N, C-alpha and C positions, 0 to 999 in steps of 0.2 A: 558720647552724647546720648541721652535717653531717647528711645523711640516710643512715642505714646500712641495709643489707639484705644478705642472703646472695646470692652470685652464683657460678656455676660458671666456673672459669678453667683455662687450660692449666697443667699442673703439671710439664712437662718443658721442656727448653731449646727444642726444636722439635717440635711435634706435626704429623705429616702428616695432612691431611684427605682421607680416601679416598672414592671414589665409592660404595662399598658395603662391608659387612663381609666380603664374599667377595673384595675387590680385592687385599689383600696376598698375596704369595707367600712361600714358605718362605725365600727369599733375603732377604726384607725384614724379618726378625726384629729386627735391630738398630734398624730404624726404628719399630717399635711396642713396643719394650721400655719398661720403667720402671726406671731412667732410659734415655732414648734415647741411642744411640751414633751420632750423625750421621756423623762422620768415618769410622768403621769401616764403616757401611752403604754410604756412597758409594764407598769404596775397594773394597768387595766386588762392586759392580755393574759388569758389563761393558757394552759399548755396546748390545747387544741388550736386556739387562735394563733399562737406562736408557730406551731408546727405547720399550719396552713400557709404561712408566709413562704415556706419552702415548697411543700407538697402541692400547693395550689399555684405554684409558679408566679407568685405575686411580686416579689422583691428581687431586684438585680444587685444593687450595691447601695452605697450612701456617699454623699458629698459632705464636706465640712465647710464651715463659714469661710467665704472668700475663695473657695476652690473654683477655678475657671471651667467653663463648659463651652462647647460649640453647639449652637442651636441649628438643627437641621430643618425643623418645621414647628409651627405653632398651630395647634388645633383647639379652638375654644380656649379654655383656661389651662391648657397643658402645653408643655414644650417637649419636643423630641430632641434629646441631647446626646452628646458624647462627652464623657468625663475625661478631660484632657490629661489629668495627672494619674490615671489608672490604666496602664497598658493591658491590652487584651487581644486574643486572637479573634474576638467577635467583630472588632473594627480596628484597623491599623491606627486610627486617630485617637483611640481611647475606648472607655467602657460605655456602651450605649444603653439607653433607657428613656423613661419619661419622668418628668418632674413637674409639679404644679407651678405654673408661671409666676404665681405670687411669691414663690420661694427663691426667685432669681431676680437679679437687678443688673443693669448695665452701668459700668463704671469706666473712668479713665484708667488705663492700664499702662504701666511702664515696665519694659522688659529687662531693665538693668537697675534694680533698686534693692537695697538690703531687705532681707526677709527675717521676721521673727518667727520661730517655731515654739508653740506652747509645749513646754517640757515637763509639765505637771499634769496630773490626772484631769483636772479641770481648772480653768482660770477665769477670774472675773475681769471683764472689760468695764472701764469707767469712762464717763464723759469727761471733757476737759475741766468741768466744774467738780469733778470727783464724785459724781452721782453714779450708783451702780447701773449698768446698762444691760449687759448680756453675759451669760456664762458660756464659755466656749471650751470644747474638749481638747484633749491631748492630740498633738500633731496638727493643730490648726496653724496654717501659715498666713501671715499678714505682713504687708510691706511696712518698713520702718520709716518714720518721719524724723523723729528726734529721740535721742537717748540721754538718760540721766541715771544716777546711781539708784534712785528709788523707783521711778516710773519711766517707761518708754512710750512714746507716742507712736501709734500704729495707724495705718490707713485701712479703714474697713469699708464694707459696702454701705455703711451708714455714716461715713465721714471719719474724721480723726477721733481716736479714742485712746485711753491710757490703759496700760497693762503693767503690773509690777515687774520690774526688771529681773527680779529673782525667779520669776515664773517662766522665763523664756531663754532660748538660745538664738543667737543672731549670726547670720552668714550673708555673704554678698549675693548668693543665689541658692536655689534648691540643690544645686549640684555641688555647692561648696561647703556644706555642713561637714563637720569632722566625721570622718569614716572610722568608726570604732570597731573593736574586735567582737568575737562571739560571746565573750564573757559579759560585755556591756549589753549585748542583745538580751541575754538572760536576765540581767539586772533590771532592764526596762520591763521585760515580760512579767517578772515576779511581783511587780507592784499591782498587777491586775488579778492576782489569785482570788478566786471565788466570785469573779464577775460573771454573771449569767450569760450564756451563749445567746446570740441574736442573729438569725439568718440574714445574710446581706450586710451585717454590721461592720462598720468601718470607724466606729467612735468608741470612746471610753465609757459610753452608756451600754455597750454590748458589742462584742465582736463575733463573727463566725470564724471558722478555723483559719481560712486564708486571709481574712481581714486582720486577724491577730498576727499572723506571721509577717504579712507585708508591712503592717504598722510598726512592729517592733524593729524591723530592719530599717524602715523609714526614719525612725527615731535615732538610728545610729548612722545615718548618712547615706543609705542605699535606697534607690528606687527600683522596686522589683514588680513583676506582674501582679495583677489583682487576684487571679484565681489559682487554686492549687494545681490544676492541670497545666497551666502555663508556667507556674513557678517550677514545676517538676522537670521541665526541659530547658531551663535557663540556668544561669549561674555556673559553677564549676562542678562537674560530675565527680562524685566520690563513690568508691566501691561499697555498694550496699550490703555485700556479703561479708565484709571485713570490718567489724565494729571497732577494731583497734585504729582504724583510719578516721573515724568520726571525731569531730571536735565540738565542744559546746558552742551552740549558736548555729550549727548546721541544721538544715531543714530535712525532716524525714517525711516521705510520702507513702501513702497507702492506697491500694487499689482493690476494687471489688473482685470477687471470684478468685481469691487467693493470689492477688497481684496480676491476674490475667486480664481484668476488666479495666474500666475507666478509673482514673485517680479520683478518690472520694474524700481524702482527708490529708491534712498536713499538721505536723507538730514540730517543735523546736527542741533539738537534742540538748540535754542538760548534763550529759556525762553519766557514768555508772549505769548504763543501760536504761536510762530514764529520759522522759521528755516532758515539756510543759506544753499544753495545748488547750484549745477551746473545743470541747468534745462534740456536743450536739444539743438540740433543743431540750430543755429541762435539766441540763447539767451546767456546770460552771467551770471556769478556767482552773486547771489543776495540774499537778505533777503526777505522772504515773510511771510505773515500771513496766517495760515492754514484755519481759519474760512471763510466760504463762497466759498471755492474752492473745486475742485474734490478730493483734497488730503484727505479731511475728510472721505469720503466714501471709499477711497483706502488704508487708513492706516491699515497695517496688523501686524506690529511688532515694538517694541522698544527694543533696545539693548544697554547695557552700557559696554564700554571698558575702559574708563578713570577712574582713582581712584577718590574717593570722600574724600574731606577734613574732 
């Protein structure tokens, strides 16, 4: 029997989770509008404005359409939230931060209902009259109402909508999606080659390094921590000093001060001494060879999350 309750969820395609209500700048208006205009926002930001999202400690993470949050407080037009689907040492309940209240909505929530995962870069949601409604990014999860060969009816923060059945994967819950191997993780990752880095990014409009690794594993059935420092102490430990033990899909972690400092970066091992990663502001997702780079001296951990065939 389904247990129903109301729950607050993200009501825009991508909601940026800010450090404080004072964090957004005037240039960020497209990012906290309702509806959000992610592509226009990113296009408007120059290198310095993008870098300031990180160095100015403005952005924490992002939510996708339908993601649930717990609201701790409401101050004016802002909600202090915990992102329930993003585990973090910052809060045992999930990732904390601030979201504009108009990017959240309260919905009836069933804890035992099939879920559709958007399995393509971006997917169009349609009204029941087949009018285009909203474009949602990769790894958006929405409850399923009805399925057919061409369209699946999903339950969204704005009511029932249609999505093309070929654009989704369906499972009985978030924990029941097929757990695929590391080769599948790499296949998912490679479709985002050349996507620009975005600090705090958790969507196919732009990922940061750990947003990229966590989402590629999420696409293959695994829920892992949001940040690289948490990812580096979870999963299965692999000997970082013996490359022969590394498998495609393993996560490689790098730390400041030649591996003595804090974890600063994560990439996905692709074999042959290479990795695919989202490097830093001003760069894009790429494959790179480790040999001859600073990464060799910074490598501090290797962790395995994906199953091995």
